C-alpha positions in Angstrom: 0.0 0.0 0.0 1.3 3.5 -0.9 1.4 6.2 1.7 0.2 9.5 0.4 2.8 11.7 2.1 5.9 11.2 4.2 7.3 14.0 6.4 10.9 13.6 7.4 11.8 15.6 10.5 10.2 16.3 13.9 11.4 19.8 14.7 9.3 23.0 14.4 9.0 22.7 10.6 8.4 19.0 10.5 5.8 19.0 13.2 4.0 22.1 11.9 3.9 20.7 8.4 2.5 17.3 9.6 -0.1 19.0 11.8 -1.2 21.2 8.9 -1.5 18.2 6.6 -3.5 16.3 9.2 -5.9 19.3 9.5 -6.5 19.0 5.8 -7.3 15.3 6.0 -4.2 14.2 4.3 -2.9 10.7 5.3 0.7 11.3 6.4 3.4 9.4 8.1 5.9 11.5 10.1 9.4 10.4 11.1 11.9 11.6 13.6 12.9 12.1 17.2 10.9 15.1 18.5 12.9 18.3 18.9 16.1 16.2 18.9 18.4 19.0 17.6 17.1 21.4 20.2 17.6 18.8 22.9 21.1 17.5 21.9 22.7 20.4 20.0 22.3 23.3 22.4 24.1 23.7 25.7 22.3 23.8 29.0 21.3 27.4 29.9 20.8 28.6 26.3 18.0 31.1 25.7 16.1 31.6 22.4 16.9 34.9 20.6 13.3 35.1 19.3 10.5 36.6 21.2 7.4 34.6 22.3 5.2 35.9 19.4 7.9 34.7 17.0 8.3 31.2 18.6 4.9 29.5 17.9 4.5 26.4 15.9 2.1 26.7 13.0 -1.4 25.1 13.2 -4.8 26.1 12.2 -6.2 24.8 15.4 -6.4 27.4 18.3 -4.9 26.6 21.7 -1.5 25.4 20.7 0.8 28.5 21.0 3.7 28.8 23.4 1.4 30.8 25.7 -1.2 28.0 25.7 1.5 25.5 26.6 2.7 27.6 29.6 -0.9 27.9 30.8 -1.6 24.2 30.3 1.5 23.1 32.4 0.9 25.8 35.1 3.8 28.1 34.2 4.0 31.8 33.8 2.8 32.6 30.2 5.6 33.9 27.9 3.9 36.6 25.9 5.8 39.9 25.9 9.0 40.9 24.0 10.8 41.1 27.4 9.9 37.5 28.3 13.0 35.2 27.7 12.4 31.7 26.5 14.8 29.1 27.9 15.7 26.4 25.2 14.5 23.8 27.7 11.1 25.4 27.8 10.9 25.5 24.1 11.8 21.8 23.8 9.0 20.9 26.2 6.6 23.1 24.1 7.6 21.2 21.0 7.0 17.9 22.6 3.7 19.0 24.0 2.7 20.2 20.5 3.7 16.9 19.0 1.8 14.8 21.5 -1.4 16.7 20.8 -1.3 17.3 17.1 1.1 14.6 15.7 0.5 11.8 18.2 1.3 9.1 15.6 4.9 10.4 15.1 7.2 7.4 14.3 10.4 7.8 16.2 12.6 6.0 13.7 15.1 7.4 11.2 14.7 7.5 7.5 17.7 5.8 6.1 17.1 6.3 2.4 14.7 7.9 -0.1 14.9 6.9 -3.7 12.8 7.6 -6.8 11.8 4.5 -8.8 11.1 4.8 -12.5 7.4 4.0 -12.0 6.7 7.0 -9.8 6.5 7.9 -6.2 9.4 7.4 -3.7 10.8 4.3 -2.0 11.7 4.9 1.7 13.7 2.7 4.0 13.6 3.1 7.8 16.3 2.1 10.3 13.7 -0.4 11.7 14.1 -2.3 8.4 10.7 -1.3 7.1 10.4 -0.3 3.4 7.4 1.4 1.9 6.4 3.7 -0.9 5.1 7.3 -0.6 3.5 9.4 -3.3 5.1 12.6 -1.9 7.9 13.4 0.5 8.4 16.6 2.6 12.0 17.1 3.8 11.9 19.0 7.1 15.1 17.6 8.6 16.2 21.0 10.1 19.9 21.6 10.6 20.8 17.9 10.4 24.1 17.5 8.6 24.4 21.3 7.8 26.8 22.5 10.6 29.6 24.5 8.9 33.2 24.5 10.2 35.8 26.5 8.3 38.2 24.4 6.2 41.2 25.8 8.1 39.9 24.4 11.3 38.7 21.1 9.8 42.3 20.5 8.8 43.3 20.2 12.5 41.0 17.3 13.1 41.0 14.7 10.2 38.3 12.7 11.9 36.1 15.8 12.1 35.2 18.3 14.9 34.0 16.9 18.2 33.2 18.1 21.7 35.9 16.0 23.1 38.6 16.9 20.6 40.6 20.1 20.2 38.1 21.6 17.6 34.4 21.5 17.8 31.3 23.0 16.3 28.9 24.8 18.6 26.2 22.3 17.8 28.2 19.5 19.4 27.9 20.8 23.0 25.1 19.9 25.3 27.1 20.6 28.4 29.8 23.3 28.5 30.9 22.4 32.0 33.4 20.0 30.5 35.4 23.0 29.4 35.6 24.6 32.8 39.1 25.7 33.7 40.3 25.6 30.1 41.3 28.2 27.6 38.7 28.4 24.8 38.6 30.4 21.6 35.2 30.8 20.0 35.2 31.7 16.3 32.2 33.7 15.1 30.2 36.8 15.8 26.5 35.8 15.8 24.1 35.0 18.6 25.4 31.4 18.9 29.0 32.6 19.2 28.3 35.3 21.7 26.0 33.2 23.9 28.3 30.2 23.9 31.2 32.5 24.8 29.1 33.9 27.7 28.0 30.5 28.9 31.6 29.2 28.7 32.8 32.1 30.9 30.0 31.4 33.3 31.0 27.8 33.4 34.6 28.8 34.5 36.4 28.8 31.1 38.8 31.5 30.0 37.2 32.7 26.8 38.4 34.6 23.8 36.1 35.5 20.8 37.7 35.7 17.4 35.6 37.6 14.9 36.5 38.4 11.3 34.8 41.8 10.9 36.4 45.0 12.3 33.2 45.9 14.2 31.7 42.4 14.3 30.3 42.2 17.8 27.1 44.0 18.4 23.8 43.7 20.3 20.2 44.5 19.4 18.1 47.2 21.0 15.9 46.4 23.9 12.1 46.3 23.1 11.5 49.7 24.6 14.2 51.2 22.3 12.9 49.9 19.0 12.1 52.6 16.4 8.5 53.7 16.9 7.5 54.7 13.4 8.4 51.5 11.6 6.2 48.4 11.1 6.4 45.5 13.5 7.8 42.2 12.5 8.7 39.0 14.4 12.3 40.3 14.4 11.9 43.9 15.3 10.7 47.2 13.7 12.0 47.7 10.2 10.5 47.9 6.7 12.8 45.3 5.3 12.1 42.9 8.2 8.4 43.4 7.7 8.7 42.6 4.0 10.8 39.5 4.5 8.4 38.2 7.2 5.0 38.8 5.6 5.7 38.8 1.9 8.2 35.9 1.5 6.4 34.8 -1.7 7.8 37.8 -3.5 11.3 37.0 -2.5 11.6 34.2 -5.0 11.3 36.7 -7.9 14.6 38.4 -7.0 17.7 37.3 -8.9 19.4 34.3 -7.4 22.7 36.0 -6.4 20.7 38.7 -4.6 18.6 36.1 -2.8 21.6 34.3 -1.5 23.3 37.5 -0.4 20.2 38.6 1.5 19.8 35.3 3.2 23.3 35.6 4.5 23.2 39.3 5.5 19.6 40.1 6.6 19.3 39.3 10.3 23.0 38.5 10.3 25.4 38.4 13.2 23.9 40.3 16.1 23.6 39.4 19.8 20.3 39.6 21.6 19.7 42.7 23.7 19.7 40.7 27.0 23.1 39.1 26.3 25.2 42.3 26.5 25.7 42.4 30.2 26.5 38.7 30.4 29.1 39.1 27.7 30.9 42.4 28.0 33.8 42.3 30.5 33.7 38.5 30.7 35.0 37.6 27.2 38.1 38.9 25.5 37.3 40.0 22.0 39.6 40.0 19.0 37.8 41.7 16.1 39.0 42.1 12.5 41.2 39.0 12.7 41.3 36.9 9.5 42.0 33.2 10.2 44.9 32.1 8.0 45.9 28.7 9.4 45.6 26.3 12.4 47.7 23.6 13.9 48.3 21.6 17.0 51.4 22.3 19.1 53.5 19.7 20.9 51.2 20.0 24.0 48.0 19.4 22.0 46.9 23.0 22.1 45.4 24.7 19.0 47.5 27.5 17.5 45.6 29.9 15.2 47.5 32.1 12.9 45.6 35.2 12.0 46.1 38.6 10.2 45.2 41.6 12.4 43.2 44.6 11.2 46.5 46.3 10.5 47.6 43.3 8.4 50.2 42.0 10.8 50.6 38.3 11.5 49.5 37.1 15.0 49.1 33.8 16.8 46.5 32.8 19.4 46.7 29.6 21.4 44.0 27.7 23.3 43.1 24.3 24.7 40.0 24.2 22.6 38.5 26.0 19.6 34.8 26.2 19.1 33.5 27.1 15.6 30.2 29.0 16.2 30.0 29.5 12.5 26.5 28.5 11.8 25.0 26.3 9.1 25.2 26.0 5.3 22.7 24.2 3.1 24.4 21.5 1.1 22.2 18.9 -0.5 25.1 16.5 -0.6 25.0 16.4 3.2 21.5 15.0 3.2 22.7 11.5 2.8 19.3 9.9 3.2 18.4 11.3 -0.2 19.7 8.8 -2.8 22.6 9.9 -5.1 20.4 9.6 -8.2 17.7 11.7 -6.5 20.1 14.4 -5.4 21.6 14.5 -8.9 18.1 15.3 -10.3 17.6 18.3 -8.1 18.0 21.8 -9.6 19.8 24.1 -7.2 20.3 27.7 -6.1 23.7 27.7 -4.5 23.7 24.6 -2.3 19.9 24.7 -1.8 17.1 23.1 -3.8 15.4 25.3 -6.3 11.8 25.5 -5.3 8.6 26.5 -6.9 5.9 28.7 -5.2 4.4 25.5 -3.7 7.7 24.4 -2.1 8.2 21.6 -4.6 11.6 21.0 -5.9 12.5 20.1 -9.6 11.6 16.5 -8.7 7.8 16.2 -8.7 6.5 15.2 -5.3 9.7 16.1 -3.4 9.2 19.2 -1.1 11.6 21.1 1.2 10.8 23.4 4.1 12.9 25.2 6.8 16.4 26.3 6.1 16.8 24.6 2.7 13.8 26.8 1.5 15.5 30.1 2.6 17.3 30.5 -0.8 13.8 30.6 -2.4 11.6 32.3 0.2 14.1 34.4 2.2 15.5 34.7 5.7 12.2 34.1 7.5 12.8 30.4 6.7 15.8 30.4 9.0 13.6 30.9 12.1 10.7 29.2 13.9 8.3 32.0 13.0 8.7 30.9 9.4 6.5 27.8 10.2 3.5 30.1 10.4 4.1 31.4 6.8 5.4 28.2 5.2 3.4 25.3 6.7 -0.2 26.2 5.6 1.0 27.1 2.1 3.0 23.9 1.7 0.2 21.8 3.2 -2.4 23.3 0.8 -0.2 22.5 -2.1 0.5 18.9 -1.1 -3.2 18.4 -0.1 -4.3 19.6 -3.6 -1.9 17.3 -5.4 -1.8 14.2 -3.2 -4.6 14.4 -0.6 -7.1 12.5 -2.7 
């Protein structure tokens, strides 16, 4: 028997898409470990940068917002722009959402997706089950997309790891293991700044290495936002309003401009509440271009850089954390078969999508970060589920819901 739709992923985008499909009466099987990236790839004590209004999962059914979750479990509702959202609270919200709206989630891993000549898709699970689906929605989140600069990867032939000399920020669930050690954090975004602050609070000696001359900055508190600009989930600005509420028009921009805007809009900037936890606790080296890296005789990492004045410099630490974000690379999505990946038209490393979120392979849809190159920076954030999920679900229901 052929399954109408398979959804791969159980994070915000996967659960929102599955819930939206179910609301439209589409038979769907959803696969994944609920909120696994949020549970395993973020350190204890981390706080979401987004505000409560920008942190709701998408559903057409009332009563399933972050505020509703807090009320249901007897906690203080998180509703204002000044209410901070601990990552642990957000994980519990996602699990609560899943239990209510996607109760038949199958907590198994999709090992492979292939496209047979006779139509549809053949899926294999790590349980050994194999089945066919008429359509597949890839909502696998940040899985496999962590980006570590090549110069740092050269230090660790077996790849970055939390226990080794070089890691990616997504590999740390507990920063206490680095207490008492010298750590260099590479990056300038929220992840870099917050991890640096958490490391300092855990007892590490921390240095932040940022490429830009004035790379480290923090957003304005809610009461200091510009008054005469439209509101958006990310703050008051005309551009942010357009990217948040008119993402459909983004896909008509030239591809190079779209890729540039996805990188630059809402780029590296710390949350307003992080400033006092960071300043004075973390040593900052701005304007340093990373040239090479090596291990010395004692196992420490030595980074060779060029200073803002163009002089050569060396920095040494027990551990280097690359808080350098994520990059979409379809080749990293190994569960998609090689022949299937080869069929996909691309914009940069991302799949080229139509207005319905469908790729160049009929029946294969993408949402979340891989859709940002088509629909804009809103797809990098949880609030993008409220724009994307109903549109994707309507398209899939029209094509495969019968």
